[in-house]
C-alpha positions in Angstrom: 16.6 5.0 -14.7 15.7 6.4 -18.1 15.9 3.0 -19.8 13.1 1.3 -17.8 10.7 -0.8 -19.9 7.0 -1.6 -19.4 6.5 -4.5 -17.0 4.7 -6.5 -19.8 4.9 -5.8 -23.5 1.1 -6.4 -23.9 0.1 -4.5 -20.8 1.9 -1.2 -21.2 -1.0 1.3 -21.0 -2.2 2.9 -17.8 -3.8 2.0 -15.6 -2.3 -1.5 -15.2 -4.4 -3.8 -13.1 -3.0 -6.9 -11.4 -5.4 -9.1 -9.4 -5.7 -12.6 -7.8 -5.8 -14.3 -4.5 -3.5 -13.6 -1.6 -2.5 -17.3 -1.7 -2.8 -20.1 -4.2 -4.6 -22.6 -2.0 -5.7 -25.3 -4.4 -5.8 -26.0 -8.1 -9.5 -25.5 -8.2 -9.4 -22.2 -6.2 -6.5 -20.8 -8.3 -8.1 -21.6 -11.6 -11.4 -20.2 -10.5 -9.7 -17.0 -9.5 -7.8 -16.9 -12.8 -11.1 -17.3 -14.7 -12.7 -14.5 -12.8 -9.7 -12.2 -13.3 -9.7 -12.8 -17.0 -13.4 -12.2 -17.1 -12.8 -8.8 -15.5 -10.4 -8.0 -18.4 -7.4 -7.9 -16.0 -4.4 -9.2 -17.9 -2.1 -10.0 -14.9 -2.8 -12.7 -12.3 -1.1 -12.6 -8.9 -1.0 -15.3 -6.2 1.3 -16.1 -3.3 3.0 -19.4 -3.2 5.3 -18.9 -0.3 3.7 -16.7 2.4 5.8 -14.9 5.0 3.5 -14.8 8.0 3.8 -12.9 11.2 3.2 -15.9 13.5 4.3 -19.5 13.1 1.6 -22.0 12.5 -0.3 -19.7 10.2 -0.9 -20.9 6.6 2.4 -20.3 4.9 1.5 -21.2 1.4 1.5 -24.4 -0.7 5.0 -24.0 -2.0 6.5 -24.9 -5.3 3.6 -27.3 -6.1 1.4 -24.2 -6.7 3.7 -23.0 -9.4 2.2 -25.7 -11.6 -1.3 -24.3 -11.1 0.0 -20.8 -11.9 1.6 -22.0 -15.1 -1.7 -23.8 -16.0 -3.7 -20.6 -15.4 -1.3 -18.8 -17.7 -1.8 -21.3 -20.5 -5.6 -21.7 -20.0 -6.6 -18.0 -19.7 -3.7 -16.2 -21.6 -2.8 -14.3 -18.5 0.5 -12.9 -17.3 1.3 -14.5 -14.0 3.4 -13.3 -11.1 4.2 -14.5 -7.5 6.2 -13.4 -4.5 9.8 -14.4 -3.9 11.9 -13.9 -0.9 15.1 -16.0 -1.6 17.2 -16.9 -4.7 15.8 -20.4 -4.4 12.3 -19.1 -4.8 13.3 -17.1 -7.8 15.0 -20.1 -9.4 11.8 -22.2 -9.1 9.7 -19.4 -10.5 11.9 -19.0 -13.6 11.9 -22.7 -14.2 8.1 -22.7 -14.1 8.0 -20.1 -16.8 6.1 -17.4 -14.9 6.3 -13.8 -16.2 7.5 -12.0 -13.1 7.8 -11.7 -9.4 7.2 -9.3 -6.6 9.3 -8.7 -3.6 7.4 -8.3 -0.4 7.6 -5.6 2.3 9.5 -7.7 4.8 12.2 -8.6 2.2 12.4 -5.0 0.9 13.3 -3.9 4.4 16.4 -6.2 4.4 19.2 -5.0 2.2 21.1 -8.3 2.6 18.1 -10.3 1.2 17.6 -7.7 -1.5 21.2 -8.0 -2.7 20.9 -11.8 -2.8 17.8 -11.6 -5.0 19.4 -8.9 -7.1 22.5 -11.2 -7.7 20.2 -14.1 -8.7 18.4 -11.8 -11.2 21.4 -11.1 -13.3 20.8 -12.0 -16.9 17.0 -12.3 -16.4 14.5 -10.2 -18.4 11.3 -10.9 -16.3 9.2 -8.3 -14.6 10.1 -7.4 -11.0 7.9 -5.4 -8.7 9.3 -4.1 -5.4 6.8 -3.4 -2.6 7.5 -0.7 -0.1 9.4 -1.6 3.1 7.4 -2.1 6.3 8.5 1.3 7.6 7.9 4.6 5.8 11.5 5.1 4.7 11.8 6.2 1.1 15.6 5.8 1.1 15.3 2.2 2.0 12.7 1.7 -0.8 14.9 3.5 -3.3 17.9 1.4 -2.2 16.0 -1.8 -2.8 14.9 -0.7 -6.2 18.5 0.4 -7.1 19.8 -3.1 -6.2 17.4 -4.7 -8.6 18.1 -2.1 -11.3 21.9 -2.5 -10.9 21.4 -6.3 -11.6 20.3 -5.4 -15.1 16.5 -5.6 -14.6 14.6 -3.0 -16.7 11.1 -4.3 -16.4 10.8 -2.8 -13.0 8.0 -1.2 -11.0 7.1 -0.4 -7.4 4.0 -1.2 -5.3 2.7 1.0 -2.5 1.1 -1.3 0.1 1.1 1.0 3.1 3.3 1.0 6.2 3.1 -0.7 9.6 2.0 1.6 12.4 1.2 1.6 16.1 -1.3 4.4 15.6 -5.0 3.9 15.4 -6.1 4.4 11.8 -9.0 3.1 9.7 -6.5 1.0 7.8 -4.5 -2.2 8.2 -1.4 -0.3 7.0 -1.1 3.5 7.1 -1.0 4.9 3.6 1.5 7.7 4.2 0.9 8.8 0.6 3.8 11.3 0.7 6.2 8.4 0.6 5.3 6.9 -2.8 4.9 10.5 -4.1 8.4 11.2 -3.0 9.5 8.0 -4.7 7.9 9.2 -7.9 9.7 12.5 -7.6 13.1 10.7 -7.3 12.4 8.1 -10.0 9.8 9.7 -12.3 10.3 7.1 -15.1 9.2 4.2 -13.0 5.6 2.9 -12.7 4.2 2.9 -9.2 1.1 0.8 -8.4 -1.0 0.8 -5.3 -2.2 -2.2 -3.3 -5.5 -1.1 -1.7 -6.1 -4.5 -0.3 -3.1 -4.4 2.0 -3.5 -0.7 2.8 -7.2 -1.1 3.8 -7.2 -4.6 5.3 -11.0 -4.7 4.6 -12.8 -5.3 1.4 -15.2 -2.4 1.9 -12.2 0.0 1.8 -10.8 -1.3 -1.5 -12.9 0.8 -3.9 -12.3 4.2 -2.2 -8.5 3.5 -1.8 -8.3 2.4 -5.5 -9.9 5.6 -6.7 -7.8 7.7 -4.3 -4.6 6.0 -5.7 -5.6 6.8 -9.3 -6.5 10.3 -8.4 -3.0 10.7 -6.9 -1.4 9.6 -10.2 -0.5 6.0 -9.6 0.1 3.9 -12.7 -2.3 1.1 -11.6 -3.5 -1.2 -8.9 -2.7 -4.6 -7.4 -5.9 -6.0 -5.9 -6.5 -9.3 -4.0 -9.4 -11.3 -5.5 -10.6 -14.7 -4.3 -13.6 -16.7 -5.7 -14.8 -17.3 -2.1 -13.1 -14.7 0.1 -14.8 -15.8 3.3 -13.1 -19.2 3.0 -9.6 -17.8 2.2 -6.7 -19.3 4.2 -4.9 -15.9 4.5 -6.1 -12.3 4.5 -9.8 -13.2 4.1 -11.1 -9.9 5.2 -9.4 -7.8 2.5 -10.1 -10.0 -0.6 -13.0 -9.3 -3.0 -14.8 -11.6 -5.4 -14.1 -11.6 -9.2 -17.6 -10.1 -9.7 -16.8 -7.2 -7.4 -13.5 -6.7 -9.1 -15.2 -6.4 -12.5 -17.7 -3.9 -11.1 -14.9 -1.9 -9.4 -12.9 -1.6 -12.5 -15.9 -0.4 -14.4 -16.5 2.4 -11.9 -13.0 3.7 -11.5 -12.2 7.0 -13.1 -8.8 7.9 -14.5 -8.1 11.5 -14.0 -4.8 13.0 -15.2 -3.5 16.5 -15.2 -4.1 18.2 -18.6 -1.0 18.7 -20.8 0.9 21.9 -19.8 -0.4 21.8 -16.2 2.0 19.2 -14.8 3.4 21.6 -12.2 0.0 22.5 -10.8 -0.9 18.8 -10.7 2.2 18.0 -8.6 1.4 20.9 -6.2 -2.1 19.5 -5.8 -0.9 16.0 -5.1 1.4 17.4 -2.5 -1.4 19.3 -0.9 -3.6 16.1 -0.9 -0.9 14.1 0.9 -0.4 16.8 3.5 -4.1 17.0 4.2 -4.2 13.2 4.6 -1.4 13.4 7.1 -3.2 16.1 9.0 -6.2 13.9 9.4 -4.1 11.0 10.6 -2.3 13.2 13.2 -5.6 14.6 14.4 -6.9 11.1 14.9 -3.8 10.1 16.8 -4.1 13.2 19.0 -7.7 12.4 19.9 -6.6 8.8 20.8 -4.3 10.4 23.3 -7.0 12.8 24.5 -9.3 9.8 25.3 -6.5 8.1 27.3 -6.0 11.3 29.2 -9.7 11.5 29.8 -9.7 8.0 31.2 -6.8 8.8 33.5 -8.5 12.0 34.8 -11.7 10.1 35.4 -10.0 7.4 37.4 -8.2 10.0 39.5 -11.1 12.4 40.0 -9.5 15.2 38.1 -11.3 18.0 36.2 -11.4 17.5 32.4 -10.3 21.1 31.6 -6.9 22.2 32.9 -6.8 25.9 32.0 -3.1 26.4 32.9 -2.1 23.5 30.7 -4.2 24.8 27.7 -2.7 28.3 28.0 0.8 26.8 28.1 0.1 24.8 24.9 -1.5 27.7 23.1 1.4 30.1 23.9 3.9 27.5 22.7 2.0 26.9 19.4 1.7 30.7 18.7 5.4 31.2 19.3 6.3 28.3 17.0 3.9 29.6 14.4 5.3 33.1 14.5 8.8 31.7 14.0 7.6 29.8 10.9 5.8 32.9 9.4 2.3 31.6 10.2 -0.4 33.9 11.6 -0.8 33.6 15.4 -4.5 34.3 14.9 -4.8 31.4 12.5 -3.0 29.0 14.8 -5.1 30.2 17.8 -8.3 29.4 15.9 -7.0 25.9 14.9 -5.9 25.0 18.4 -9.0 26.3 20.0 -11.0 24.0 17.7 -8.7 21.1 18.5 -9.0 21.8 22.3 -12.8 21.9 22.1 -12.8 18.5 20.3 -10.3 17.1 22.8 -12.5 18.2 25.7 -15.5 16.6 24.1 -13.6 13.3 23.6 -12.6 13.3 27.3 -16.1 14.0 28.5 -17.3 11.0 26.5 -14.9 8.7 28.2 -16.8 6.2 30.5 -20.2 6.9 28.9 -22.2 3.9 27.9 
């Protein structure tokens, strides 16, 4: 994909910021959001028109009527404007309204049949297309979706990392699994990859730290949900920030890039960072299980420490470590610390 172009001719420099409400809820709300986005010196406005929701009966968007508001925001504030599409019919209406681009959501990206239908409808189009990651952390599925769009002739093409669904307990709405977008970049190094800290975090207080982390990891920009009155939002209220907060956030973000000539070292460090993040997530999952075990033992009058079980785990870990050229002493130290913390977590079960 050496012939990819910038998403927007007047927004080609990194980092690229895209912001706007989860949903276009009313003309007043949408224009207020657009005004705030423009004031924050963000050049691209996002807003959902058709909202794929998990449960029926939830707010599923205004529909095509809201495209008129987006077109008005474009004219009034000189913004580039994008919205989500999930069907060829959506795409047709967006193009007719004169919007600058579309994004394809995680649920649609997961479905190769839907992706091919949209790709076919994009033939002959020169608008920007952004492909969010699939719901599951499958880089091949993500690459396949992108290739379908590329094969349709689209060259203004980028990806958005919005995290992945998980049954694990994490601080986030969607687990970041940073290694997946980094692997995507390794496979398609010419393509811009943005991060969506709003959907990853699921809480507005996490947006700033996730934004900086994404930039530190080399992402090309951010897609952030911004609403003039987040607490009144009809969808994803907890993760949206105000235009004022958006402006302050952008002012504090630092763009760090690997110095020229040190690209290889930068790649190694990024890989280390993603592995460290996975280690923390796995340790959190392990402690979740430890607490469940602690509750079971408490209910059945069992001792917290089971020495035979611990020795069995330790021997197995040392044997596996030795087979993988890792020091047995090192692994013993790590597992001793993990066991100590697991015991502490189990002892805390049932306490007020």
